[in-house]
DSSP file (Angstrom, degrees, kcal/mol; ACC not computed):
  #  RESIDUE AA STRUCTURE BP1 BP2  ACC     N-H-->O    O-->H-N    N-H-->O    O-->H-N    TCO  KAPPA ALPHA  PHI   PSI    X-CA   Y-CA   Z-CA
    1    1 A M              0   0    0      0, 0.0     2,-0.1     0, 0.0    25,-0.1   0.000 360.0 360.0 360.0 137.9    0.0    0.0    0.0
    2    2 A A        -     0   0    0     23,-0.3    25,-2.7    45,-0.0     2,-0.4  -0.462 360.0-139.5 -72.9 145.0    1.2    3.5   -0.9
    3    3 A R  E     -a   27   0A   0     23,-0.2    44,-3.3    -2,-0.1    45,-1.1  -0.925  19.6-170.0-109.7 134.0    1.8    6.0    1.9
    4    4 A I  E     -ab  28  48A   0     23,-2.8    25,-2.6    -2,-0.4     2,-0.6  -0.963  16.0-148.2-128.3 135.7    0.8    9.6    1.4
    5    5 A L  E     -ab  29  49A   0     43,-1.5    45,-3.3    -2,-0.4     2,-0.6  -0.930  13.2-164.5 -99.5 116.3    1.5   12.7    3.4
    6    6 A V  E     -ab  30  50A   0     23,-2.9    25,-2.6    -2,-0.6     2,-0.6  -0.929   6.5-176.5-102.8 116.6   -1.3   15.3    3.4
    7    7 A A  E     +ab  31  51A   0     43,-3.0    45,-2.7    -2,-0.6     2,-0.3  -0.926  27.2 137.8-112.4 101.0   -0.2   18.8    4.6
    8    8 A E        -     0   0    0     23,-2.0     6,-0.1    -2,-0.6    25,-0.1  -0.960  41.6-155.8-150.9 122.6   -3.3   21.0    4.5
    9    9 A D  S    S+     0   0    0     -2,-0.3     2,-1.1    45,-0.2     3,-0.1   0.643  74.8  90.0 -76.9 -15.8   -4.3   23.5    7.2
   10   10 A D     >  -     0   0    0      1,-0.2     4,-3.1     2,-0.1     5,-0.2  -0.725  67.0-160.0 -79.5 101.0   -8.0   23.5    6.5
   11   11 A T  H  > S+     0   0    0     -2,-1.1     4,-2.5     1,-0.2    -1,-0.2   0.837  87.2  53.1 -56.6 -35.6   -9.1   20.7    8.8
   12   12 A F  H  > S+     0   0    0      2,-0.2     4,-1.7     1,-0.2    -1,-0.2   0.940 113.4  41.2 -64.1 -49.8  -12.3   20.0    7.0
   13   13 A L  H  > S+     0   0    0      2,-0.2     4,-2.7     1,-0.2    -2,-0.2   0.906 113.6  55.5 -66.2 -40.6  -10.5   19.7    3.5
   14   14 A S  H  X S+     0   0    0     -4,-3.1     4,-2.8     1,-0.2    -2,-0.2   0.939 108.8  46.8 -55.4 -48.5   -7.8   17.7    5.2
   15   15 A D  H  X S+     0   0    0     -4,-2.5     4,-2.7    -5,-0.2    -1,-0.2   0.860 111.0  51.3 -64.8 -34.0  -10.3   15.3    6.6
   16   16 A Q  H  X S+     0   0    0     -4,-1.7     4,-2.5     2,-0.2    -1,-0.2   0.927 112.9  45.8 -64.8 -46.4  -12.1   15.0    3.2
   17   17 A I  H  X S+     0   0    0     -4,-2.7     4,-2.8     2,-0.2     5,-0.2   0.940 114.1  48.7 -64.1 -45.7   -8.8   14.2    1.4
   18   18 A R  H  X S+     0   0    0     -4,-2.8     4,-2.5     2,-0.2     5,-0.2   0.936 112.9  46.5 -59.6 -49.7   -7.7   11.7    4.1
   19   19 A Q  H  X S+     0   0    0     -4,-2.7     4,-2.5     1,-0.2    -1,-0.2   0.938 114.4  48.3 -60.6 -44.8  -11.0    9.9    4.1
   20   20 A W  H  X S+     0   0    0     -4,-2.5     4,-1.7    -5,-0.2    -2,-0.2   0.919 113.3  45.9 -59.8 -46.4  -11.1    9.7    0.3
   21   21 A L  H  <>S+     0   0    0     -4,-2.8     5,-2.9     2,-0.2    -1,-0.2   0.820 111.5  51.0 -68.0 -33.0   -7.6    8.5    0.0
   22   22 A E  H ><5S+     0   0    0     -4,-2.5     3,-1.9    -5,-0.2    -1,-0.2   0.896 108.9  53.4 -71.5 -37.9   -8.1    5.8    2.8
   23   23 A F  H 3<5S+     0   0    0     -4,-2.5    -2,-0.2     1,-0.3    -1,-0.2   0.903 104.9  54.6 -54.8 -40.5  -11.2    4.7    0.8
   24   24 A E  T 3<5S-     0   0    0     -4,-1.7    -1,-0.3    -5,-0.2    -2,-0.2   0.297 127.9-105.4 -77.4   5.8   -8.9    4.4   -2.2
   25   25 A K  T < 5S+     0   0    0     -3,-1.9     2,-0.3     1,-0.3   -23,-0.3   0.727  74.1 137.7  74.6  26.7   -6.7    2.1    0.0
   26   26 A F      < -     0   0    0     -5,-2.9     2,-0.5    -8,-0.1    -1,-0.3  -0.673  55.8-124.9 -91.7 155.7   -3.8    4.5    0.8
   27   27 A I  E     -a    3   0A   0    -25,-2.7   -23,-2.8    -2,-0.3     2,-0.4  -0.889  37.8-165.8 -92.9 130.4   -2.1    4.9    4.1
   28   28 A V  E     -a    4   0A   0     -2,-0.5     2,-0.4   -25,-0.2   -23,-0.2  -0.969  20.9-169.1-130.2 130.2   -2.4    8.6    4.9
   29   29 A D  E     -a    5   0A   0    -25,-2.6   -23,-2.9    -2,-0.4     2,-0.4  -0.945  18.1-155.4-105.0 138.2   -0.7   10.8    7.5
   30   30 A A  E     +a    6   0A   0     -2,-0.4     2,-0.3   -25,-0.2   -23,-0.2  -0.948  15.5 173.8-117.2 137.3   -2.1   14.3    7.9
   31   31 A V  E     -a    7   0A   0    -25,-2.6   -23,-2.0    -2,-0.4     3,-0.0  -0.910  19.7-155.6-133.0 163.1   -0.4   17.5    9.2
   32   32 A Y        +     0   0    0     -2,-0.3     2,-0.3   -25,-0.2   -25,-0.1   0.378  67.1  51.8-123.3  -4.3   -1.6   21.1    9.5
   33   33 A T  S  > S-     0   0    0     22,-0.2     4,-2.0     1,-0.1    24,-0.2  -0.937  76.7-115.5-139.6 159.3    1.5   23.3    9.5
   34   34 A G  H  > S+     0   0    0     22,-2.3     4,-2.5    -2,-0.3     5,-0.2   0.936 114.1  51.2 -58.0 -50.4    4.7   23.8    7.5
   35   35 A P  H  > S+     0   0    0      0, 0.0     4,-2.2     0, 0.0    -1,-0.2   0.859 108.8  51.5 -59.3 -34.6    7.0   22.8   10.3
   36   36 A E  H  > S+     0   0    0      2,-0.2     4,-2.5     1,-0.2    -2,-0.2   0.887 108.1  51.8 -69.2 -35.1    5.1   19.6   10.8
   37   37 A A  H  X S+     0   0    0     -4,-2.0     4,-2.6     2,-0.2     5,-0.2   0.955 110.0  49.5 -62.8 -48.0    5.4   18.7    7.1
   38   38 A V  H  X S+     0   0    0     -4,-2.5     4,-1.8     1,-0.2    -2,-0.2   0.938 111.6  49.8 -55.9 -48.5    9.2   19.3    7.3
   39   39 A E  H  X S+     0   0    0     -4,-2.2     4,-1.9     1,-0.2    -1,-0.2   0.934 111.9  46.1 -56.9 -48.8    9.4   17.1   10.3
   40   40 A H  H  X S+     0   0    0     -4,-2.5     4,-2.0     1,-0.2    -1,-0.2   0.892 112.4  50.3 -66.5 -36.2    7.5   14.2    8.8
   41   41 A L  H  < S+     0   0    0     -4,-2.6    -1,-0.2     1,-0.2    -2,-0.2   0.783 109.8  52.8 -69.5 -24.0    9.4   14.4    5.5
   42   42 A Q  H  < S+     0   0    0     -4,-1.8    -2,-0.2    -5,-0.2    -1,-0.2   0.886 124.0  23.1 -76.5 -37.9   12.7   14.4    7.5
   43   43 A F  H  < S+     0   0    0     -4,-1.9     2,-0.3    -5,-0.2    -2,-0.2   0.497 114.9  60.0-112.7  -3.6   11.8   11.2    9.5
   44   44 A E  S  < S-     0   0    0     -4,-2.0     2,-0.5    -5,-0.2     0, 0.0  -0.890  70.0-128.7-126.1 156.4    9.2    9.2    7.5
   45   45 A E        +     0   0    0     -2,-0.3     2,-0.3   -41,-0.0    -3,-0.1  -0.877  28.8 179.5-105.1 131.9    9.1    7.7    4.1
   46   46 A Y        -     0   0    0     -2,-0.5   -42,-0.2    -5,-0.1     3,-0.1  -0.914  32.4-144.5-130.6 157.8    6.2    8.6    1.7
   47   47 A D  S    S-     0   0    0    -44,-3.3     2,-0.3     1,-0.4   -43,-0.2   0.707  89.4  -3.8 -90.6 -24.7    5.3    7.5   -1.9
   48   48 A V  E     -b    4   0A   0    -45,-1.1   -43,-1.5    26,-0.1     2,-0.4  -0.967  65.9-139.4-165.1 153.0    3.8   11.0   -2.6
   49   49 A V  E     -bc   5  76A   0     26,-2.3    28,-3.0    -2,-0.3     2,-0.6  -0.947   2.0-153.7-124.0 138.2    3.1   14.2   -0.8
   50   50 A V  E     -bc   6  77A   0    -45,-3.3   -43,-3.0    -2,-0.4     2,-0.5  -0.972  25.7-173.4-105.8 115.8    0.0   16.5   -1.0
   51   51 A L  E     -bc   7  78A   0     26,-2.6    28,-2.7    -2,-0.6   -43,-0.2  -0.948  20.0-141.1-124.8 113.5    1.2   20.0    0.0
   52   52 A D  E     - c   0  79A   0    -45,-2.7     3,-0.3    -2,-0.5    28,-0.2  -0.502  15.0-138.3 -66.1 141.9   -0.9   23.1    0.5
   53   53 A G  S    S+     0   0    0     26,-2.4     7,-1.0     1,-0.2     8,-0.8   0.694  94.2  50.5 -74.8 -21.6    0.8   26.2   -0.9
   54   54 A N  S    S+     0   0    0     25,-0.2    -1,-0.2     5,-0.2   -45,-0.2  -0.645  70.9 156.1-127.7  75.3   -0.3   28.3    2.2
   55   55 A L    >   -     0   0    0     -2,-0.4     3,-0.5    -3,-0.3   -22,-0.2  -0.740  43.5-109.0-100.2 147.5    0.5   26.6    5.5
   56   56 A P  T 3  S+     0   0    0      0, 0.0   -22,-2.3     0, 0.0     2,-0.1  -0.427  99.9  20.5 -71.2 146.3    1.0   28.3    8.8
   57   57 A G  T 3  S+     0   0    0    -24,-0.2     2,-0.2   -23,-0.2   -24,-0.1  -0.013 139.1  13.7  89.8 -31.6    4.5   28.5   10.3
   58   58 A M  S <  S-     0   0    0     -3,-0.5    -3,-0.1    -2,-0.1     5,-0.1  -0.697  86.3-118.9-174.9 117.4    6.1   27.9    6.8
   59   59 A D     >  -     0   0    0     -2,-0.2     4,-2.4    -5,-0.1     3,-0.4  -0.123  28.3-108.4 -67.9 163.9    4.4   28.1    3.5
   60   60 A G  H  > S+     0   0    0     -7,-1.0     4,-2.4     1,-0.2     5,-0.2   0.798 117.6  58.5 -65.7 -26.6    4.2   25.1    1.2
   61   61 A L  H  > S+     0   0    0     -8,-0.8     4,-2.5     2,-0.2    -1,-0.2   0.927 108.8  43.6 -60.7 -45.4    6.7   26.7   -1.2
   62   62 A D  H  > S+     0   0    0     -3,-0.4     4,-2.5     2,-0.2    -2,-0.2   0.868 112.1  53.5 -68.5 -38.2    9.3   26.9    1.5
   63   63 A V  H  X S+     0   0    0     -4,-2.4     4,-2.4     2,-0.2    -1,-0.2   0.920 111.3  46.1 -60.6 -42.4    8.5   23.4    2.7
   64   64 A C  H  X S+     0   0    0     -4,-2.4     4,-2.8     1,-0.2     5,-0.3   0.948 112.8  49.7 -67.7 -46.6    9.0   22.0   -0.9
   65   65 A K  H  X S+     0   0    0     -4,-2.5     4,-2.3     1,-0.2    -1,-0.2   0.872 111.8  48.2 -58.6 -38.0   12.2   24.0   -1.4
   66   66 A T  H  X S+     0   0    0     -4,-2.5     4,-1.6     2,-0.2     6,-0.2   0.929 111.5  49.9 -67.0 -46.1   13.6   22.7    2.0
   67   67 A F  H  <>S+     0   0    0     -4,-2.4     5,-2.7    -5,-0.2     3,-0.3   0.933 114.2  44.3 -56.4 -47.9   12.7   19.2    1.2
   68   68 A R  H ><5S+     0   0    0     -4,-2.8     3,-2.0    26,-0.3    -1,-0.2   0.911 110.2  55.1 -66.7 -40.3   14.3   19.3   -2.3
   69   69 A A  H 3<5S+     0   0    0     -4,-2.3    -1,-0.2     1,-0.3    -2,-0.2   0.766 105.1  53.3 -64.7 -24.0   17.4   21.1   -1.0
   70   70 A N  T 3<5S-     0   0    0     -4,-1.6    -1,-0.3    -3,-0.3    -2,-0.2   0.308 130.1 -95.2 -90.4   9.7   17.9   18.2    1.6
   71   71 A G  T < 5 +     0   0    0     -3,-2.0    -3,-0.2     1,-0.2    -2,-0.1   0.500  65.7 164.9  94.7   4.0   17.8   15.7   -1.3
   72   72 A G      < +     0   0    0     -5,-2.7    -1,-0.2    -6,-0.2   -30,-0.0  -0.365  12.1 175.9 -58.8 124.8   14.1   14.8   -1.1
   73   73 A L        +     0   0    0     -2,-0.1    -1,-0.1     2,-0.1     3,-0.1   0.454  34.6 122.2-110.1  -5.3   13.0   12.9   -4.2
   74   74 A T  S    S-     0   0    0      1,-0.1   -26,-0.1   -26,-0.1   -27,-0.1  -0.372  71.7-103.5 -64.6 132.4    9.4   12.0   -3.3
   75   75 A P        -     0   0    0      0, 0.0   -26,-2.3     0, 0.0     2,-0.4  -0.274  37.1-155.1 -55.6 137.0    6.8   13.4   -5.8
   76   76 A I  E     -c   49   0A   0     19,-0.3    21,-2.7   -28,-0.2    22,-1.5  -0.973  12.1-162.4-121.6 132.2    4.9   16.4   -4.5
   77   77 A L  E     -cd  50  98A   0    -28,-3.0   -26,-2.6    -2,-0.4     2,-0.4  -0.968  18.7-147.9-110.5 116.3    1.5   17.6   -5.6
   78   78 A M  E     -cd  51  99A   0     20,-2.7    22,-3.3    -2,-0.6     2,-0.4  -0.711   6.9-157.1 -88.9 128.1    1.0   21.3   -4.6
   79   79 A L  E     +cd  52 100A   0    -28,-2.7   -26,-2.4    -2,-0.4     2,-0.3  -0.879  25.2 153.4 -99.9 134.8   -2.6   22.4   -3.7
   80   80 A S  E     - d   0 101A   0     20,-1.9    22,-2.5    -2,-0.4   -28,-0.0  -0.989  48.6-146.9-160.5 152.6   -3.4   26.0   -4.1
   81   81 A G  S    S+     0   0    0     -2,-0.3     2,-0.6    20,-0.2    20,-0.1   0.445  77.2 103.4 -91.5  -0.2   -6.3   28.5   -4.6
   82   82 A R        +     0   0    0      1,-0.1    -2,-0.0     5,-0.1   -29,-0.0  -0.741  46.1 175.9 -86.8 121.9   -3.8   30.8   -6.4
   83   83 A D        +     0   0    0     -2,-0.6     2,-0.2     4,-0.1    -1,-0.1   0.246  34.6 116.2-116.3  10.4   -4.5   30.4  -10.1
   84   84 A Q  S >> S-     0   0    0      1,-0.1     4,-1.8     4,-0.0     3,-0.8  -0.527  72.6-120.0 -79.4 149.3   -2.2   32.9  -11.8
   85   85 A A  H 3> S+     0   0    0      1,-0.2     4,-2.8     2,-0.2     5,-0.2   0.916 114.0  56.4 -52.3 -47.2    0.6   31.5  -14.1
   86   86 A K  H 3> S+     0   0    0      1,-0.2     4,-2.0     2,-0.2    -1,-0.2   0.804 106.0  51.0 -62.6 -26.0    3.3   33.1  -11.8
   87   87 A D  H <> S+     0   0    0     -3,-0.8     4,-1.7     2,-0.2    -1,-0.2   0.893 111.7  45.3 -77.4 -36.1    1.9   31.2   -8.9
   88   88 A K  H  X S+     0   0    0     -4,-1.8     4,-2.2     2,-0.2     5,-0.2   0.895 112.4  52.0 -69.1 -40.2    2.0   27.9  -10.7
   89   89 A K  H  X S+     0   0    0     -4,-2.8     4,-3.2    -5,-0.2     5,-0.2   0.946 107.3  52.8 -56.6 -49.4    5.5   28.7  -11.9
   90   90 A A  H  X S+     0   0    0     -4,-2.0     4,-1.6     1,-0.2    -1,-0.2   0.884 109.1  51.3 -57.0 -40.4    6.6   29.4   -8.3
   91   91 A G  H  <>S+     0   0    0     -4,-1.7     5,-2.2     2,-0.2     4,-0.5   0.917 113.1  42.9 -65.7 -42.1    5.2   26.0   -7.3
   92   92 A F  H ><5S+     0   0    0     -4,-2.2     3,-0.9     1,-0.2    -2,-0.2   0.880 112.5  53.3 -72.1 -38.9    7.1   24.1  -10.0
   93   93 A D  H 3<5S+     0   0    0     -4,-3.2    -1,-0.2     1,-0.2    -2,-0.2   0.799 103.3  58.4 -64.5 -27.8   10.2   26.1   -9.4
   94   94 A A  T 3<5S-     0   0    0     -4,-1.6   -26,-0.3    -5,-0.2    -1,-0.2   0.662 131.7 -93.3 -72.7 -18.3   10.0   25.2   -5.7
   95   95 A G  T < 5S+     0   0    0     -3,-0.9   -19,-0.3    -4,-0.5    -3,-0.2   0.492  72.3 151.0 118.0   6.5   10.2   21.6   -6.8
   96   96 A A      < -     0   0    0     -5,-2.2    -1,-0.3    -6,-0.2   -19,-0.2  -0.425  35.2-156.0 -68.6 143.9    6.5   20.5   -7.1
   97   97 A N  S    S+     0   0    0    -21,-2.7     2,-0.3     1,-0.2   -20,-0.2   0.709  77.8  12.4 -91.5 -21.4    5.9   17.8   -9.6
   98   98 A D  E     -d   77   0A   0    -22,-1.5   -20,-2.7    -7,-0.1     2,-0.4  -0.957  62.2-149.0-149.0 164.7    2.1   18.8  -10.1
   99   99 A Y  E     -d   78   0A   0     -2,-0.3     2,-0.5   -22,-0.2   -20,-0.2  -0.977  11.7-170.6-146.1 120.2   -0.1   21.7   -9.2
  100  100 A L  E     -d   79   0A   0    -22,-3.3   -20,-1.9    -2,-0.4     2,-0.2  -0.959  17.3-136.3-119.5 122.0   -3.8   21.3   -8.5
  101  101 A L  E     -d   80   0A   0     -2,-0.5   -20,-0.2   -22,-0.2   -18,-0.1  -0.493  32.5 -92.7 -76.4 143.7   -6.1   24.3   -8.1
  102  102 A K  S    S+     0   0    0    -22,-2.5     2,-0.1    -2,-0.2     3,-0.0  -0.788 104.4  48.5 -89.3 142.0   -8.8   24.5   -5.3
  103  103 A P  S    S+     0   0    0      0, 0.0     2,-0.3     0, 0.0    -2,-0.1   0.637  82.6 157.5 -78.8 158.8  -11.6   23.7   -5.5
  104  104 A F        -     0   0    0     -2,-0.1     2,-0.5    -4,-0.1    -2,-0.1  -0.896  44.2-104.9-138.7 165.1  -10.9   20.2   -7.0
  105  105 A H    >>  -     0   0    0     -2,-0.3     4,-2.0     1,-0.1     3,-1.0  -0.809  25.2-132.1 -94.6 134.9  -12.7   16.9   -7.3
  106  106 A L  H 3> S+     0   0    0     -2,-0.5     4,-2.3     1,-0.3     5,-0.2   0.814 106.6  58.0 -58.7 -30.8  -11.3   14.2   -5.0
  107  107 A K  H 3> S+     0   0    0      1,-0.2     4,-2.0     2,-0.2    -1,-0.3   0.851 105.7  50.1 -71.1 -29.6  -11.3   11.7   -8.0
  108  108 A E  H <> S+     0   0    0     -3,-1.0     4,-2.6     2,-0.2     5,-0.2   0.931 109.5  51.6 -68.2 -44.9   -9.0   14.0   -9.9
  109  109 A L  H  X S+     0   0    0     -4,-2.0     4,-2.5     1,-0.2    -2,-0.2   0.952 111.9  44.9 -58.2 -50.8   -6.7   14.3   -6.9
  110  110 A S  H  X S+     0   0    0     -4,-2.3     4,-2.6     1,-0.2     5,-0.2   0.891 112.0  52.8 -59.9 -42.0   -6.4   10.5   -6.5
  111  111 A T  H  X S+     0   0    0     -4,-2.0     4,-1.9    -5,-0.2    -1,-0.2   0.909 110.9  47.0 -60.9 -40.6   -5.8   10.0  -10.2
  112  112 A R  H  X S+     0   0    0     -4,-2.6     4,-2.4     2,-0.2    -2,-0.2   0.913 112.0  50.4 -70.6 -36.9   -3.0   12.6  -10.3
  113  113 A L  H  X S+     0   0    0     -4,-2.5     4,-1.4    -5,-0.2    -2,-0.2   0.930 108.2  52.2 -59.0 -45.5   -1.4   11.0   -7.2
  114  114 A K  H  < S+     0   0    0     -4,-2.6     4,-0.5     1,-0.2     3,-0.4   0.911 110.4  49.4 -58.4 -44.6   -1.6    7.6   -8.8
  115  115 A K  H >< S+     0   0    0     -4,-1.9     3,-1.1     1,-0.2    -1,-0.2   0.884 107.2  54.0 -66.2 -37.4    0.2    9.0  -11.9
  116  116 A L  H 3< S+     0   0    0     -4,-2.4    -1,-0.2     1,-0.2    -2,-0.2   0.748 105.1  55.2 -71.3 -19.7    2.9   10.6   -9.8
  117  117 A M  T 3< S+     0   0    0     -4,-1.4    -1,-0.2    -3,-0.4    -2,-0.2   0.523  85.1  95.6 -84.8  -6.3    3.6    7.3   -8.1
  118  118 A V  S <  S-     0   0    0     -3,-1.1     3,-0.1    -4,-0.5    -3,-0.0  -0.746  86.1-113.7 -84.9 125.3    4.2    5.5  -11.5
  119  119 A P        -     0   0    0      0, 0.0     2,-0.1     0, 0.0    -2,-0.1  -0.307  32.8-105.8 -58.7 141.1    7.9    5.5  -12.2
  120  120 A A              0   0    0      1,-0.1    -4,-0.0    -4,-0.1     0, 0.0  -0.403 360.0 360.0 -67.0 139.3    9.0    7.5  -15.3
  121  121 A T              0   0    0     -2,-0.1    -1,-0.1    -3,-0.1     0, 0.0   0.399 360.0 360.0-109.7 360.0    9.9    5.3  -18.3
């Protein structure tokens, strides 16, 4: 079973994502702040990360940059309500592998996560 870290400060949305992914047979850890995400990424192994761009304590872009700077290779899907091209570019420049705008459908989220977990050929 694949293991996913969900870093989302909106507890309602985080719970929806967690419940959906568990229904899809994933193992899910949920955190709500940037520092918690950094700590989990430092000490735990994940197959993919769902990372909100706007976390308290340390935003998602900085979490992503820190993870990549420390050699982290796990695929990251960035969630954000920011839909400008410059915001998407900032997410990819920080090291995100995918960028999903809020609001989104949970089926689309799980489809994208499954795609990120498939090794590149």
